[in-house]
C-alpha positions as CSV (number, residue, x, y, z in Angstrom):
1,M,130.9,150.9,65.3
2,T,129.0,148.5,67.5
3,D,128.8,144.8,66.9
4,E,125.2,143.8,67.4
5,R,125.7,140.1,66.6
6,K,124.5,137.7,69.1
7,R,127.4,136.4,71.2
8,P,127.3,132.9,72.6
9,G,126.8,132.7,76.3
10,P,124.1,132.1,78.9
11,E,120.5,133.2,78.2
12,P,119.4,136.3,80.0
13,V,117.4,135.8,83.1
14,R,113.7,136.3,82.5
15,G,111.1,137.6,85.0
16,P,107.8,136.0,85.8
17,G,106.0,138.0,83.1
18,D,108.5,137.1,80.4
19,R,107.8,133.4,80.3
20,P,106.6,132.0,77.0
21,A,103.1,130.6,76.9
22,R,102.8,126.8,77.3
23,Q,99.9,126.4,75.0
24,E,98.0,128.6,72.6
25,A,94.6,129.8,73.4
26,G,91.9,127.4,72.2
27,D,94.1,124.3,72.3
28,G,92.1,122.9,75.1
29,P,93.4,121.2,78.3
30,K,96.8,119.6,78.2
31,P,96.8,115.8,78.6
32,V,97.3,114.8,82.2
33,R,100.0,112.2,82.9
34,G,100.9,110.8,86.3
35,R,100.6,107.9,88.6
36,E,97.2,107.1,87.3
37,G,98.7,106.4,83.9
38,G,97.7,107.3,80.4
39,E,96.2,110.5,79.1
40,A,93.1,112.3,80.3
41,G,90.0,110.6,79.2
42,Q,91.6,107.2,79.1
43,E,90.4,104.4,81.4
44,Q,92.7,104.2,84.4
45,R,94.4,100.9,85.0
46,K,94.7,99.4,88.4
47,P,98.0,97.8,89.5
48,I,98.0,94.0,89.6
49,S,100.3,91.6,91.3
50,A,103.2,90.0,89.5
51,R,101.7,86.6,90.2
52,A,98.4,87.6,88.5
53,A,100.3,89.1,85.6
54,M,102.2,85.9,85.1
55,G,99.0,83.9,85.3
56,A,100.5,81.6,88.0
57,A,98.5,80.2,90.9
58,A,99.6,80.9,94.4
59,P,101.6,77.9,95.7
60,E,100.1,75.9,98.5
61,T,101.5,76.5,101.9
62,E,103.9,73.7,102.7
63,A,105.2,72.7,106.1
64,P,108.7,74.1,106.7
65,A,111.4,71.6,105.9
66,E,113.3,70.3,108.9
67,A,116.5,72.2,109.5
68,L,119.7,70.3,108.8
69,P,121.7,69.4,111.9
70,A,124.4,71.9,112.7
71,P,127.9,70.7,111.9
72,T,129.4,69.2,115.0
73,H,133.0,68.3,116.2
74,R,133.5,65.7,118.9
75,F,136.7,66.0,121.0
76,R,138.2,65.0,124.3
77,H,139.2,67.5,127.0
78,G,140.1,66.8,130.5
79,D,138.1,63.8,131.8
80,G,135.2,64.1,129.4
81,E,134.1,64.1,125.8
82,W,132.7,67.3,124.4
83,L,130.7,68.5,121.4
84,A,131.4,71.8,119.6
85,R,128.5,73.1,117.4
86,I,127.7,76.3,115.5
87,A,124.9,78.1,117.4
88,G,124.6,81.2,115.3
89,E,126.3,83.5,112.9
90,G,126.6,87.2,112.1
91,A,128.8,90.0,110.9
92,Y,130.7,92.5,113.1
93,G,131.9,95.9,112.1
94,T,130.7,98.8,110.0
95,G,130.8,99.8,106.4
96,G,130.9,97.7,103.2
97,T,134.5,96.4,103.6
98,G,134.9,96.5,107.4
99,R,132.7,93.5,108.3
100,A,134.0,90.3,109.8
101,Y,131.8,87.3,109.5
102,V,131.8,85.2,112.7
103,V,130.1,82.2,114.2
104,A,129.1,81.4,117.8
105,V,130.3,78.0,118.8
106,H,128.7,76.3,121.8
107,F,130.4,73.6,123.8
108,C,128.3,70.9,125.5
109,P,129.0,67.6,127.1
110,A,128.7,64.7,124.7
111,D,126.1,63.0,126.9
112,N,123.9,66.1,127.1
113,D,124.0,67.9,123.8
114,E,121.0,70.0,124.5
115,D,122.6,71.9,127.4
116,P,125.6,74.0,126.2
117,V,127.9,75.3,128.9
118,R,130.5,77.4,127.1
119,E,130.5,79.7,124.1
120,V,133.2,81.4,121.9
121,L,133.1,83.5,118.7
122,I,135.4,82.6,115.8
123,P,135.8,83.6,112.2
124,A,133.1,82.0,110.1
125,A,135.4,80.0,107.7
126,R,137.4,78.4,110.5
127,F,134.9,76.0,112.1
128,D,135.1,73.2,109.5
129,G,138.8,72.9,109.6
130,L,139.3,72.8,113.4
131,D,141.4,69.9,114.8
132,E,141.2,68.4,118.3
133,T,144.0,70.6,119.7
134,E,142.4,73.8,118.3
135,L,139.0,72.7,119.8
136,Q,140.7,72.2,123.2
137,D,142.2,75.7,123.0
138,L,138.9,77.3,122.0
139,F,137.2,75.4,124.9
140,E,139.7,76.9,127.3
141,R,139.1,80.4,126.0
142,A,135.3,80.1,125.8
143,S,133.1,82.0,128.2
144,P,130.7,80.2,130.5
145,I,127.1,80.5,129.5
146,E,125.2,82.0,132.4
147,R,121.6,80.8,132.9
148,N,118.9,82.9,134.5
149,E,117.0,80.7,136.9
150,D,113.5,82.3,137.1
């Protein structure tokens, strides 16, 4: 005796001619949907900017605000007085957890703060808490800034 009941399992693979019809004859064209939006025969809407959708007027162009002065430390080293100032910042490393945030510190004579002569990279969070001894040590380790005289 053979059991002809339908057993649960995967559906049999069908060939190209075995596909069920998507629509019955006489149903007419199927509605078109897509990037243009809506169904066939409807008016297509054009995209608008978020500002226009919110009804807000574009802000007037303002002059850029003056940058705040970079934090500066003043310290004595050797025969002179020096300034240490953050000149830039960035991240070093790869991956989401492998980055180290650093700042570039420039050292310049106190009487000529526009002409840095030495530079060192330190962890970003350390600059604010540096004392005079640490600044002197960093100055000793800093690399000279080479200028290209063209």
